[in-house]
N, C-alpha and C positions, 0 to 999 in steps of 0.2 A: 198182723193184719195181712187179713184174706178179701180177696176179688173171686167175685160172683160170676163165673164163666160163664152162666147164660144167660148175666146181661151182657157181658161184650160179645158173644155170641149173633145173640140177636139186635145189638148196635151195630156191628161188622154188617150182618147181612143184609139192613134196609136199606131198599134201594133208595137213589139218589134224587132230594127236590128236583123236580123238573119247572121250567122257566115254563110260564105260560107266552103263548103268541103275542096278548097282548101287552105283554113287560116288554117281549124284544122290539113290536112296532114302536113302543112308546120310546123308549132308548134311542131309537134309530131315527124319531122324528127331532128328540132332543139336540141328538148329535148333528142333525140336517139344521135346525135352529142356530145353534151356537157357531158353527160354520159358517153360517147366513150372515149372523151379527159382527162374525168376525170380518167376514170380505165385507161388509157394508160401512163397515168402521174406518175399515182403510183404504179401500177403493174408491164409495163416497165422499166420506166424510174427509179423508187423508190426514187422519188424525195421527197416523204414524205405523211402524209395523209392530211396535214393542207395545205401545199402550195400546192399540188393538187385542193382542193375544193376551193382554193383560186384563183387559176387560170382558173377553171372551171367556177367559178362564174363571175369572171373579163371579159372570153370571151361572157359569157350571158347577163352580163349587157353593155355589147359595141353592142351586138345584138339587145338587146331591143332599143338602142339609134339608131341604124341604123333604124330600122322598124319606130320609132317614127318621126326621121328627114324625110325619104319617106312618111310616113301616112301625113303629115302638108304638105309639099311641093303638096300631091294630092290634098287631101283636099283644100289648096289654091288656085291651079288652076284651081280648079272645080265650084267655088264662084264665077268666073271672066265672 
């Protein structure tokens, strides 16, 4: 089995993908909203610390799932 050294060299020298400013801002907004959701449930609704953590973690995982599905759909459309 042989390895094409040119392909490996090109892959190693490729610059890393940069994260756009909009992505960083969106992550910051999402984190702020999740923190706000946690504090609202814990302090305003008085539903308990563990319940508030679980609810905000569930909302965060749902948000990650939505972002993952959208990213997969966009990536599959760009390869066609």
